[in-house]
LUMKE-159932 format. One line per 8 residues: their letters; for each residue x, y, z of C-alpha. Coordinates in Angstrom, 1 decimal. Layout:
residues N
a	X,Y,Z ~ ...
end
This chain:
residues 532
mdhaefdf	-2.0,-30.2,-1.0 ~ -2.3,-28.3,-4.3 ~ 0.9,-26.5,-5.4 ~ 1.2,-24.0,-8.2 ~ 4.6,-22.7,-9.3 ~ 5.3,-19.5,-11.2 ~ 8.3,-17.3,-11.8 ~ 6.8,-14.4,-9.9
ivvgsgia	3.8,-14.0,-7.5 ~ 2.1,-10.7,-7.0 ~ -0.3,-10.4,-4.1 ~ -2.9,-7.7,-4.7 ~ -4.6,-6.2,-7.7 ~ -4.5,-2.4,-7.3 ~ -2.3,-0.1,-9.3 ~ 1.0,-1.3,-7.7
gllsahkl	0.2,-5.0,-8.1 ~ -1.3,-4.9,-11.6 ~ 1.5,-2.7,-13.0 ~ 4.2,-4.9,-11.3 ~ 2.6,-8.0,-12.9 ~ 2.2,-6.3,-16.3 ~ 5.9,-5.6,-16.3 ~ 7.2,-8.8,-14.7
salgrtai	5.4,-10.9,-17.3 ~ 8.1,-9.9,-19.7 ~ 10.5,-11.9,-17.5 ~ 8.4,-15.0,-16.8 ~ 5.1,-16.5,-15.8 ~ 3.4,-14.3,-13.3 ~ 0.5,-15.0,-10.9 ~ -1.7,-12.4,-9.4
ltkkeave	-3.5,-13.4,-6.2 ~ -6.4,-11.3,-5.0 ~ -8.7,-12.1,-2.2 ~ -11.9,-11.0,-3.9 ~ -12.6,-10.0,-7.5 ~ -9.6,-8.5,-9.2 ~ -11.2,-5.1,-9.6 ~ -11.7,-4.8,-5.8
sntnyaqg	-8.9,-2.7,-4.5 ~ -8.2,0.6,-2.8 ~ -7.1,1.9,-6.2 ~ -10.5,1.3,-7.6 ~ -12.0,3.7,-5.0 ~ -9.4,6.5,-5.5 ~ -11.3,9.6,-6.5 ~ -8.8,12.5,-6.6
giaavtsq	-6.0,11.6,-9.1 ~ -2.3,11.2,-9.6 ~ 0.2,14.0,-9.0 ~ 2.8,14.7,-11.6 ~ 4.5,17.8,-13.1 ~ 3.1,18.1,-16.6 ~ 2.5,21.9,-16.8 ~ 5.0,24.4,-18.0
idsfqrhi	4.2,26.7,-15.1 ~ 5.0,23.9,-12.6 ~ 8.4,22.4,-11.7 ~ 9.9,19.3,-10.1 ~ 11.3,21.5,-7.3 ~ 7.8,22.8,-6.4 ~ 6.4,19.3,-6.3 ~ 9.4,18.1,-4.2
sdtliaga	9.0,21.1,-1.8 ~ 5.3,20.4,-1.4 ~ 5.9,16.7,-0.6 ~ 8.7,17.5,1.9 ~ 6.5,20.1,3.7 ~ 3.6,17.7,4.0 ~ 6.0,14.9,5.2 ~ 7.0,17.0,8.3
glcdekiv	10.7,16.3,8.2 ~ 10.6,12.5,7.8 ~ 10.6,12.1,4.0 ~ 13.7,10.6,2.4 ~ 14.7,13.5,0.1 ~ 16.5,11.3,-2.4 ~ 13.4,9.1,-2.7 ~ 11.1,12.1,-3.1
amtiqdap	13.3,13.6,-5.9 ~ 13.6,10.3,-7.7 ~ 9.8,9.6,-7.5 ~ 8.8,13.1,-8.7 ~ 11.3,13.3,-11.5 ~ 10.2,9.9,-12.8 ~ 6.5,10.9,-12.7 ~ 6.0,12.2,-16.3
arikelqe	7.4,9.0,-17.7 ~ 5.1,6.9,-15.6 ~ 2.1,9.0,-16.6 ~ 3.0,8.5,-20.3 ~ 3.2,4.8,-19.6 ~ -0.2,4.7,-18.1 ~ -1.7,6.5,-21.1 ~ 0.0,4.0,-23.4
igvrfsqk	-1.6,1.2,-21.5 ~ -5.0,2.8,-22.0 ~ -5.7,5.1,-19.1 ~ -7.9,8.0,-20.2 ~ -7.3,11.2,-18.1 ~ -9.9,14.0,-18.3 ~ -9.2,16.6,-21.0 ~ -10.0,20.4,-21.1
kgtvdlgl	-9.7,22.3,-24.3 ~ -7.6,19.6,-25.9 ~ -5.1,19.1,-23.1 ~ -5.0,17.2,-19.8 ~ -7.2,18.8,-17.2 ~ -5.2,19.5,-14.0 ~ -6.8,19.6,-10.6 ~ -5.6,21.3,-7.3
eaghserr	-5.6,19.6,-4.0 ~ -4.6,20.5,-0.5 ~ -0.8,20.9,0.1 ~ -0.1,21.5,-3.6 ~ 1.3,24.9,-4.7 ~ 0.2,24.3,-8.4 ~ -2.5,22.5,-10.3 ~ -0.8,19.1,-11.1
ilhagdit	-3.4,16.4,-10.4 ~ -4.3,14.3,-13.4 ~ -7.7,12.8,-13.0 ~ -10.5,11.0,-14.7 ~ -13.4,13.0,-13.4 ~ -13.8,11.8,-9.8 ~ -13.2,8.1,-10.6 ~ -9.5,8.2,-11.4
gheieral	-8.7,5.0,-9.5 ~ -11.5,3.2,-11.3 ~ -10.2,4.3,-14.7 ~ -6.6,3.2,-13.9 ~ -7.9,-0.1,-12.5 ~ -9.9,-0.7,-15.7 ~ -7.0,-0.1,-18.0 ~ -4.4,-2.1,-16.0
lracqknp	-6.7,-5.0,-15.3 ~ -7.7,-5.3,-19.0 ~ -4.0,-5.3,-19.9 ~ -3.3,-8.1,-17.4 ~ -6.3,-10.2,-18.4 ~ -5.2,-10.1,-22.0 ~ -1.7,-11.2,-21.2 ~ -1.1,-14.9,-21.8
ridifene	1.8,-14.9,-19.3 ~ -0.3,-13.7,-16.4 ~ -2.7,-15.9,-14.4 ~ -5.2,-14.2,-12.1 ~ -6.4,-16.1,-9.1 ~ -9.4,-14.4,-7.6 ~ -10.9,-15.2,-4.1 ~ -7.5,-16.3,-2.8
igidlild	-6.5,-15.0,0.6 ~ -2.8,-15.2,1.6 ~ -2.1,-16.9,5.0 ~ 1.7,-16.8,5.5 ~ 4.8,-16.4,3.5 ~ 7.1,-19.4,2.8 ~ 10.8,-19.0,3.4 ~ 13.4,-21.6,2.3
knghcrgl	16.2,-22.9,4.5 ~ 18.3,-19.8,3.4 ~ 15.7,-17.4,4.5 ~ 14.7,-16.6,0.9 ~ 11.0,-15.9,0.3 ~ 9.8,-18.5,-2.2 ~ 6.0,-18.2,-2.0 ~ 3.0,-18.3,0.3
yslsrkng	0.2,-20.4,1.5 ~ -3.3,-19.3,0.4 ~ -6.9,-20.2,1.3 ~ -9.5,-20.4,-1.4 ~ -12.7,-18.5,-0.5 ~ -14.6,-20.7,-2.9 ~ -13.9,-24.1,-1.5 ~ -11.9,-23.6,1.7
kirafsak	-8.9,-25.5,0.5 ~ -5.3,-24.4,1.3 ~ -2.6,-24.5,-1.4 ~ 0.9,-23.3,-1.8 ~ 2.1,-20.9,-4.5 ~ 5.8,-20.9,-5.1 ~ 8.0,-18.5,-7.2 ~ 11.5,-16.9,-7.5
avilatgg	10.2,-13.7,-6.0 ~ 7.1,-12.5,-4.2 ~ 5.7,-9.0,-4.5 ~ 3.3,-7.8,-1.8 ~ 0.9,-5.2,-3.1 ~ -2.1,-5.7,-0.8 ~ -2.8,-2.1,0.0 ~ -3.5,-0.5,3.3
agkvylvt	-5.2,-1.4,6.6 ~ -8.0,1.1,7.0 ~ -10.4,-1.6,8.4 ~ -8.3,-1.7,11.6 ~ -10.3,1.5,12.4 ~ -14.0,1.8,13.1 ~ -14.6,4.5,10.5 ~ -12.6,4.3,7.2
tnpdiatg	-12.8,5.3,3.6 ~ -11.3,1.9,2.6 ~ -13.2,-1.1,1.2 ~ -13.7,-4.2,3.4 ~ -10.6,-5.9,1.9 ~ -8.2,-3.4,3.5 ~ -7.1,-5.5,6.4 ~ -3.3,-5.1,6.3
dgmamayr	-2.6,-8.6,4.9 ~ 0.7,-7.8,3.2 ~ 2.1,-5.9,6.2 ~ 1.0,-8.6,8.6 ~ 2.4,-11.5,6.5 ~ 5.7,-9.7,6.1 ~ 5.8,-8.9,9.8 ~ 5.2,-12.5,10.9
agatlanm	8.0,-13.6,8.5 ~ 10.5,-11.3,10.1 ~ 10.5,-8.3,7.8 ~ 10.8,-4.8,9.3 ~ 7.9,-2.4,9.4 ~ 8.5,1.3,9.5 ~ 6.5,4.4,10.7 ~ 3.3,2.5,11.5
efvqfhpt	2.1,5.2,13.8 ~ 1.5,7.6,10.9 ~ -2.1,6.8,9.8 ~ -3.7,9.5,7.7 ~ -7.3,10.3,8.4 ~ -9.2,11.9,5.5 ~ -11.1,14.9,6.8 ~ -14.2,14.4,4.7
clyhpqak	-16.1,11.1,4.7 ~ -19.8,11.3,4.1 ~ -21.8,11.2,7.3 ~ -25.1,9.5,6.6 ~ -26.8,6.6,8.3 ~ -27.2,4.7,5.0 ~ -23.8,5.5,3.5 ~ -20.8,3.2,4.1
sfllseal	-17.3,4.7,3.8 ~ -18.0,7.1,1.0 ~ -15.0,9.4,0.5 ~ -15.5,13.0,-0.5 ~ -12.4,13.9,-2.5 ~ -9.8,16.4,-1.5 ~ -10.5,18.0,-4.9 ~ -13.8,19.4,-3.6
rgeggkli	-11.8,21.7,-1.3 ~ -9.4,22.3,-4.2 ~ -12.3,23.8,-6.0 ~ -13.2,26.1,-3.1 ~ -15.2,23.9,-0.8 ~ -15.5,25.3,2.7 ~ -15.8,23.4,6.0 ~ -18.5,24.9,8.2
lkngqafm	-20.2,24.2,11.5 ~ -23.9,23.5,11.9 ~ -24.6,27.3,12.3 ~ -22.8,28.0,8.9 ~ -19.6,29.4,10.5 ~ -16.4,28.6,8.6 ~ -13.6,27.4,11.1 ~ -10.5,26.4,9.2
kkhdprae	-8.8,29.8,9.1 ~ -8.5,29.8,12.9 ~ -6.6,26.5,12.8 ~ -4.3,27.2,9.8 ~ -3.7,30.2,7.5 ~ -4.1,27.8,4.5 ~ -7.6,27.0,5.7 ~ -9.2,24.2,3.7
laprdiva	-6.0,23.7,1.6 ~ -3.9,22.8,4.7 ~ -2.5,19.3,4.7 ~ -4.9,16.5,5.7 ~ -3.5,16.0,9.2 ~ -4.2,19.6,10.1 ~ -7.7,19.6,8.6 ~ -8.6,16.3,10.2
ravdyelk	-7.4,17.5,13.6 ~ -9.3,20.7,13.2 ~ -12.5,18.8,12.4 ~ -11.9,16.5,15.3 ~ -11.4,19.5,17.6 ~ -14.6,21.2,16.5 ~ -16.6,18.0,16.9 ~ -15.3,17.4,20.4
ksgepcvy	-16.0,21.1,21.3 ~ -19.5,21.2,19.9 ~ -20.6,17.7,20.6 ~ -22.2,17.6,17.2 ~ -21.9,14.3,15.1 ~ -20.5,16.0,12.0 ~ -19.4,19.2,10.3 ~ -20.3,20.3,6.8
ldmthksk	-18.6,20.7,3.5 ~ -20.1,23.6,1.6 ~ -20.0,23.5,-2.2 ~ -23.0,25.8,-2.8 ~ -20.8,28.5,-4.4 ~ -20.5,26.2,-7.5 ~ -23.2,25.6,-10.1 ~ -25.0,22.4,-10.5
kflsqrfp	-23.6,22.0,-14.0 ~ -20.0,22.4,-12.8 ~ -20.4,20.0,-9.9 ~ -22.1,17.3,-12.0 ~ -19.4,17.5,-14.7 ~ -16.3,17.8,-12.5 ~ -17.5,15.3,-9.8 ~ -20.1,13.1,-11.5
nidrtlre	-19.7,10.1,-9.2 ~ -19.8,12.1,-6.0 ~ -22.8,14.2,-7.3 ~ -24.7,11.0,-8.4 ~ -24.0,9.2,-5.1 ~ -25.0,12.2,-3.0 ~ -28.3,12.6,-4.9 ~ -29.0,8.9,-4.1
ygidmskt	-28.9,10.0,-0.4 ~ -31.1,13.0,-1.1 ~ -28.3,15.6,-1.1 ~ -27.9,18.2,-3.8 ~ -24.5,19.7,-3.0 ~ -25.1,22.7,-5.2 ~ -27.9,23.7,-2.7 ~ -27.1,21.9,0.5
pipvvpaa	-23.8,21.6,2.5 ~ -22.6,17.9,2.8 ~ -22.4,16.4,6.3 ~ -18.9,15.0,6.8 ~ -16.6,13.3,9.5 ~ -13.0,12.2,9.4 ~ -12.2,8.6,8.6 ~ -9.0,6.4,8.5
hffcggvk	-7.7,6.6,5.0 ~ -4.1,5.9,4.3 ~ -1.1,4.2,6.0 ~ 2.1,6.2,5.5 ~ 4.0,3.3,7.2 ~ 4.3,-0.2,6.0 ~ 6.9,-2.8,5.1 ~ 10.3,-1.1,5.0
vdsdsrtd	11.8,-1.2,1.5 ~ 14.7,0.4,-0.4 ~ 14.6,2.4,-3.6 ~ 14.0,-0.9,-5.6 ~ 11.1,-2.1,-3.4 ~ 13.3,-4.7,-1.6 ~ 12.4,-5.7,1.9 ~ 15.0,-7.1,4.3
ipglfavg	13.9,-10.6,3.4 ~ 15.6,-11.8,0.2 ~ 13.1,-12.4,-2.6 ~ 10.4,-10.4,-0.9 ~ 9.3,-7.1,-2.4 ~ 6.6,-4.7,-1.3 ~ 5.1,-1.9,-3.4 ~ 2.2,0.5,-3.0
ensqtglh	0.5,1.4,0.3 ~ 1.6,-1.8,2.1 ~ 5.2,-0.5,1.7 ~ 7.2,2.3,3.4 ~ 9.5,3.8,0.8 ~ 10.4,7.2,2.4 ~ 8.2,9.2,0.0 ~ 5.5,10.2,2.4
ganrlasn	7.3,10.8,5.7 ~ 5.0,11.6,8.5 ~ 2.1,12.6,6.3 ~ 1.2,11.9,2.7 ~ 0.7,14.7,0.2 ~ -2.6,14.2,-1.6 ~ -2.4,12.1,-4.9 ~ 1.2,11.0,-4.4
sllegcvf	0.1,7.5,-3.6 ~ -0.9,6.3,-7.1 ~ 2.3,7.9,-8.3 ~ 4.3,5.9,-5.7 ~ 2.8,2.7,-6.9 ~ 3.7,3.3,-10.5 ~ 7.3,4.5,-9.8 ~ 8.2,1.6,-7.5
ahrlfhhi	6.6,-1.0,-9.7 ~ 8.8,0.2,-12.4 ~ 11.9,0.1,-10.2 ~ 11.3,-3.4,-8.8 ~ 10.9,-4.7,-12.3 ~ 14.2,-3.3,-13.4 ~ 15.9,-4.6,-10.3 ~ 14.5,-8.1,-10.8
kdddsihr	15.4,-8.0,-14.5 ~ 19.0,-7.3,-13.7 ~ 19.4,-9.6,-10.6 ~ 20.9,-12.9,-11.9 ~ 20.7,-14.5,-8.4 ~ 16.9,-14.4,-8.7 ~ 16.8,-15.9,-12.2 ~ 19.2,-18.7,-11.2
lkpftpks	17.0,-20.0,-8.4 ~ 15.9,-23.6,-8.9 ~ 12.3,-24.8,-8.6 ~ 11.1,-25.0,-5.1 ~ 8.5,-27.4,-3.5 ~ 7.1,-26.1,-0.2 ~ 6.2,-28.3,2.7 ~ 2.6,-29.4,2.8
wnpgkaka	0.2,-27.3,4.9 ~ -0.1,-29.0,8.3 ~ -3.5,-28.4,9.9 ~ -2.4,-30.2,13.1 ~ -5.3,-31.1,15.3 ~ -7.5,-28.3,14.1 ~ -11.2,-28.7,14.1 ~ -14.2,-26.8,12.8
ldeavvit	-14.7,-23.4,14.4 ~ -17.2,-23.7,17.2 ~ -18.3,-20.1,17.8 ~ -17.8,-17.6,15.0 ~ -19.2,-14.9,17.3 ~ -15.7,-14.8,19.0 ~ -14.2,-13.6,15.7 ~ -16.9,-11.0,15.3
qnwdeirr	-16.5,-9.7,18.8 ~ -12.7,-9.5,18.6 ~ -12.9,-7.8,15.1 ~ -15.3,-5.1,16.5 ~ -13.3,-4.6,19.7 ~ -10.0,-4.0,17.8 ~ -11.6,-1.5,15.5 ~ -13.3,0.4,18.3
lmwnyvgi	-10.3,0.5,20.6 ~ -8.1,1.7,17.7 ~ -10.7,4.4,16.9 ~ -11.0,5.6,20.6 ~ -7.5,5.2,21.8 ~ -5.2,5.3,18.7 ~ -7.0,7.8,16.5 ~ -6.5,11.4,15.4
vrttkrle	-5.5,12.7,18.8 ~ -3.6,10.3,21.2 ~ -2.3,10.2,24.8 ~ 0.2,7.8,26.4 ~ -2.5,6.6,28.8 ~ -4.8,5.7,25.9 ~ -2.1,3.9,24.0 ~ -1.0,1.9,27.0
ralrrmkl	-4.7,0.9,27.7 ~ -5.0,-0.2,24.0 ~ -1.8,-2.2,24.2 ~ -2.9,-4.1,27.4 ~ -6.1,-5.0,25.7 ~ -4.3,-6.0,22.4 ~ -2.1,-8.4,24.4 ~ -5.2,-10.3,25.6
lnaeinhy	-6.8,-10.2,22.1 ~ -3.7,-11.5,20.4 ~ -3.5,-14.5,22.8 ~ -7.2,-15.3,22.1 ~ -6.8,-14.9,18.3 ~ -3.7,-17.1,18.3 ~ -5.5,-19.8,20.2 ~ -8.2,-19.8,17.5
ywnffltp	-5.7,-19.7,14.7 ~ -3.9,-22.8,16.0 ~ -6.9,-24.9,17.1 ~ -9.5,-24.3,14.4 ~ -9.7,-24.7,10.7 ~ -8.9,-21.4,8.9 ~ -11.6,-19.2,7.5 ~ -11.2,-15.9,5.7
dlielrnl	-12.6,-14.0,8.7 ~ -10.1,-15.6,11.0 ~ -7.2,-14.9,8.7 ~ -8.2,-11.2,8.4 ~ -8.7,-10.9,12.1 ~ -5.2,-12.2,12.8 ~ -3.8,-9.7,10.3 ~ -5.8,-6.8,11.8
advasavi	-4.5,-7.7,15.3 ~ -0.8,-7.7,14.1 ~ -1.2,-4.4,12.3 ~ -3.0,-2.8,15.3 ~ -0.3,-4.0,17.7 ~ 2.4,-2.6,15.4 ~ 0.6,0.8,15.2 ~ 0.2,1.0,19.0
lsalqrke	3.8,0.0,19.8 ~ 5.2,2.4,17.2 ~ 3.1,5.3,18.6 ~ 4.3,4.6,22.1 ~ 7.9,4.9,20.9 ~ 7.4,8.4,19.4 ~ 7.6,10.9,22.2 ~ 6.6,13.9,20.1
srglhytl	3.9,15.2,17.8 ~ 4.8,15.1,14.1 ~ 2.7,14.9,11.0 ~ -0.1,12.3,11.5 ~ 1.0,11.3,15.0 ~ -0.4,13.8,17.5 ~ -0.3,13.2,21.2 ~ -1.5,15.6,23.9
dypkpvpa	1.4,14.5,26.1 ~ 4.1,15.6,23.7 ~ 2.4,18.3,21.5 ~ 5.5,19.6,19.8 ~ 8.0,18.0,17.3 ~ 11.3,17.1,18.9 ~ 14.5,17.3,16.7 ~ 16.0,14.2,18.3
qkhdtlmn	12.9,12.2,17.2 ~ 13.4,13.0,13.5 ~ 13.9,9.4,12.4 ~ 11.9,6.4,11.3 ~ 10.2,4.1,13.8 ~ 11.3,0.6,13.0 ~ 9.4,-2.5,14.2 ~ 9.8,-6.2,13.7
kkmalrlf	8.3,-9.2,15.5 ~ 11.2,-9.6,17.9 ~ 11.2,-6.0,18.9 ~ 7.4,-6.1,19.3 ~ 7.6,-9.0,21.8 ~ 10.1,-7.1,23.9 ~ 8.0,-3.9,23.8 ~ 4.8,-5.7,24.7
erfs	6.5,-6.8,28.0 ~ 8.0,-3.3,28.5 ~ 4.8,-1.4,28.1 ~ 2.2,-3.8,29.4
end
């Protein structure tokens, strides 16, 4: 078996992973593992921007307050304050690396998004994530102390006899070979798990790999029931997962029914600028009530010139589908977008497994609580990449670790996969049951039905995992199954509605439930037996 040894391994190539690697390279040789091309990440598709207080009429306290309100009582207030106060320094750092934010009359142009009380969204037109990805990837590619391994998909983490994470096994998509990567510390930055749902704004790579690997290794997940559905994904037979940025509503976009009637005011006094969970539930309600396949986002109050300059990528893409948003309302539906839960970490991105760190969307830091404030996610990735770097720099116990040689990968009696259709069937079934039973609006009956089915699917997937040679599809299916199970079990434990978790059986928040939902593998096994 091939074996590659580094000082640090970063799994993922979005903003959190690239910035972590960029910083850690100052401390030693660093590897970036990414399962497709390095540029492919959730970050690359982020349209809106990054939230930070950079205006004199804004304040840290207002940004903190907006974040806490959106988080519905579950944010860690110390983490929120720390993150927001560190934001201006992280913005400056991104600019020094080469990120070019949009300018207006010689100063940074600030956008407004739902849930924000001030204009504080730094953006690069409507391709902010792409611009950040470009600059960070270029910095990492030029760095002689960073090696980037593309088309490598992580299988499982490697722990030493003391329970310290020392690396992971990885499958090459190019040649099907499995090799071990070892290091003094492993940083998971694999992004979210939107592909666990039938309709998502996420790219195909978002299969919860980091969450699932950490979960199987014994790490604690937190708040997995809180899945954010973006209210406005393009509804078009030829379009796949095209997000229509929150910033459109920030510029006055109105959600309307087929007959042209606006409906958000009757759901919330903030109308289109209400937090995403409220807007997504309102759209879901109207769709169920009318039986229509979509609602519409009306931008016709803005000129063609303004829309093409402020939203060039959205405008160009819509025109490819025959939609001129300056003349015609855009058909939209909600779609799974962002996980507010993930691998539980402290303020330095440490998990409860020594040597294992998590940063970005695959982590749960306490910043988002029960619902994420728009454009706080890119900020979170920057702040926690910076903090984990400083922790590792100052932690002598990590630097004193001796070289580690993992055990060779044991394929056992595995043979070639006989029927790939089983993987396709299980993949589709998981995504559909999650969409129908564990979506925007939930019930205990639906959740229990989903859990019973997941128990059977898990058994079938594990049989395939242990008896057949691994393929990328099988690895991703196993990860999706673990994430789906964690979401369902976490949702069953929360007997209230709060933030992104809304259940018809418990429609109000309950003060006694104002705490994180924790989940690890041992707890999950017990809960499977209890609920199924």
